[in-house]
N, C-alpha and C positions, 0 to 999 in steps of 0.2 A: 473169578479172578478179576482184579481191578482193571477197568478198561484202559486206564493210563498205562498199566504195565503191559497190556497186550498190544498196545499201539506201537508201531515201529517208528523210528525217527524219520522225520520228514526231510527230504532233500533240500539243499540250499536254494533250489529254484522256487521255494515257497516265498522267497523274497519278493517275488512278483506281487505278493499280497499288497505291498506298499506302492510299487511302481505301476501296478496295473489297475488301481482303483478307478472306477468309472461311476459317474453320477448320471442317472437316467430319469427322465420324466415318466410319471405313471399315466396310464390311460385315464382320462377323465379330469386330469389336472388342468388348471388354467394355463393357457399358452402365451398370453401377451406379457409385455414387460412392465406394466404398471403395477404398483403395490396393490395386492389383493384386498387389503383391509384398511381402508382410509378411516372408517368410523372408530376403530379401536385405537388409533394412534393418539398420542398425547397432543393437545393443542400447542401450536407453535408459541414459544415464549413461556410456557408453563415449565416449572422446574419441579421434578419429582425425585424422591429418594430412590436408591437402588432397590430397596425392599418393595416399594410401591410399583416400580417399573417391572421388576421380576414377576410379581404377582399378576400384573396385567398381561404378561406375555407367557405365562405358564399354561400349557394345554395338556389335558389328559388325552392320550391317544391309544388306539388299539394297534398292536404291533404284530405283523405276520413276517416271520423270518424263514426263508426257504433256503435249505442247504442242498446243493446238487453236486454229487461226485460222479463225474462222467467217466466212462470206461477208458477214454484217452488220457485220463489223469488230470483233466481240468476240474478245478473245484470252484463253484460259484456260490456266493452268498448274497441274497437279495433281501433287503429289509424294507418293509412298507408300513408307513404310518397312515392310519385312517380313523374315521369316527365322526360323530356328529359335532363334537366340540371343535375339531380341526376345521371342519367345513364352515361352521358358524364364525370362527375367528378369522380364518384366512381365505375363505371362499374357494377352497380346493378340496377335492374328494380324497386325494391320496398324495403322499410324498414318498418317493422311492429312491433308495440309494443302493448301489450294487458294487461288488468287488469280486475279482476272480484271480486265481493263481494256479500253479501247476504243482502236483505231487506225483511221485513215481507211480505209474499205472500198476494196479494189482496189489497195492499196499493198503492195509487197513489204517485208518487214522482215527484219532479221538477228537471230538468236537466239544468245546467248552462253552456252556451256556449258563444263564442265570438259573435255569431249572435243573442244572446238573449236566455232567458229561455223558456222551453216548458215542458208540463206535459206528463208523460208516465204511462200507466197502465200495469199490468202483461199481457204478450203476445205481447206487442208492440215492433216494431223495427223501428228505424229511422236512416237515413244516412245524415250526414251533410258534404257538400263539401266546401272547402276553399283553399286558397293559403297563403303561408307565407315564410319568409326567415329564414333559420336555419343555425347555424354554426356547422359544423360536421368535425370530424377528425378521423383518424385511430389510433390504439393503439401505433403504432410506429412513429407517426408524431404529437406529441403535440407541443404547443408553448413553447419554451425554455425561461421561465421567469428568469432563473438563468444565461443566457448568459451575456457576458461582456457588450454588447451594449444595454441590456434591460433597459428601462426607470424606471423600478420598481425592487425591490429586493424580492418581494413576489408574489405568484400566484394571479391572479385577479378574477378567476371564478371557480365555481364548475361545474361538468359535470355528466350527466347520461349516462348509457351504453345501447346501442341498438345493439345486435349482437356483432360484433367486432368494432363498431363505438362508438364514444363518442360525445354527444350533449351538447352544451353550456347551462348552467342553471342559477345559482344564483351568484351574485357578492360577493366576499370577502369584508367584511366591518369591521373586527376587527383584530388587530395584537398585539400580546404580543411579544415584540422584543427578550427578553431573558427569556424563561420560559419553562415549560413542561406541558403535558396534565394533569398529576396528580395534579399539583399545581393549574392550571386554573380551573379544574373541582371541586376541593375541595372548592373553593370560591363560585362557582355557586350552588353547592349542599347545601351550608349553607342557600340559599334562598328557600329551600325546592323544588327544581326542581328535576325531575326524571332523572336517568342516563340510562333509557331504554325505550325511547319513540317509538311509532309506527311511521315509517317514510319510505320514499323512499330512496334508497341508492344513494349517490352522491360520486364523486371521485375527487381527484386532481392528476395531473401528477407531478412526482418527477424528479429531475435532473438525476437519474440513469435509467430513462426510465420506472419505475414502475408506476402503477396507484393505489392510496391508497384510500380506502373508509373512509368516515368521521365517527367521533364518535359523536353521537347525544345526546342532552339533551333538555328538554322542561319543561314548567311549569306544565304540567300534561301529563300522558302517552298518552291519546287519544285526548285531546283538543276538546272535543265534541262541545263546544260552541265557538271554536276558541281559540287561545293562542299563546304564544311565543315559538320559536323553534330555536335551534342553532346547527350547525354541526362544529366540530373542527378537526384540523389536527396539529400534531407536525412535523415540518419540519426538514430536516437534518442540516440546518444552526443554529439550536438552538432556533428557533422561534415557536410560535403557532399562527395559523390563523383560522378564522372562518367566516361563514356566519350566521348572525342572522336575523330572519324575524318573522313576525306575520302572522299566518294562519287564514283563515275564518273558519266557523263552518262546521260540517259534514252533515248538513241537506239538502244542495243543492248539488246534484251530479255534478261533481265528488268529491267535498269536499276537504277541506284543500288546497285551492289555496292561494298563498302569496298575502296578501293585503297591506303589509307595510314592508319596510326595515329599514328606518331611525329610527322609534320609537323603534324597537327591538335593533338596534345597540346601541342607547344611554341607553337603559334599562340595557343591559348586561354590558356595559362599566361602568355604575353607580355602579355595584356590586364591582368594583375595585377602586372606587373613581375618575374615569375619565369620562368626559362627552363631550370632544371636539374632533371632527374629525381633525386629524393632519397629516395624511400621504396620499399623492396623489397616488391612484391606477389606475386612468384613466379607471374606469369601470362604467361610468355614464350610466344609463339605465332606461327605463320605461318597466317593465317586466310583462308578464302574463295577465290573464283575467282582473285584476284590474289596469293594468298599474302601478304596484308598482314602486315607484321612489327610485333610489339610486344616490346619488350626486357625486360619484366617489372618495370621501375621506373616508379612513378607520380610525377608532379611534385607535390611537397607545397607548396601555395601558402600 
């Protein structure tokens, strides 16, 4: 019988998946605050294309993901990056990120992974080994999308934070050329979206060197059965940019994985009477478990 069919629906307390996310350092990781890899950084004053910068910051890592379903109902997911290339590039042995949430004790759950789904009972522990390419940078070494030679005038990607590192996440796919957060959000709120959704924190790098967290909105707070979600940023140049996407439901752990970018982009743009992608951001991707597709064009509102 299909594992998904056998799995019972997870309680709403699984929302702690978003609220309870914790980032923890791994044993053997560098513990000081200075950038670990000075030699790999671009020389100050040099201007490089996004393609060159991305290639220089792409690292092949070994990934060990440990799933623990405790008998008290607590579910823990720990993901550890390691490998020679990570150590050579950033002078760290491991990078570890962890999250935990609660499911009803005694209930079987289905876990969704790149290698396929599997069932877990309370008391189970399972480790999944894999390899992947990740784009990582330090806080003081972002790609300068505002540089004179940059092919775009807006940031292209959102980033998550792991220790003092930032990892490439979702593509920017909406741009309001001259606007502000209050104006943009007021239009979206008229669609009965919430201004306080459960979400992971993503960041953008700004020209002054700061990393700014996104301002999230969604068609419902928890998106239990899946739903639309957008993260917005107001830029110093007077523009607002966003990543819009559609999440899957929470009933398959880890829940709320992006399953679509394009549909969400056009949906949010439609709130403003705009539905045509018209600004090339050069961020084509097939991302995540569902290989969610982004065509590289942002809708310019």
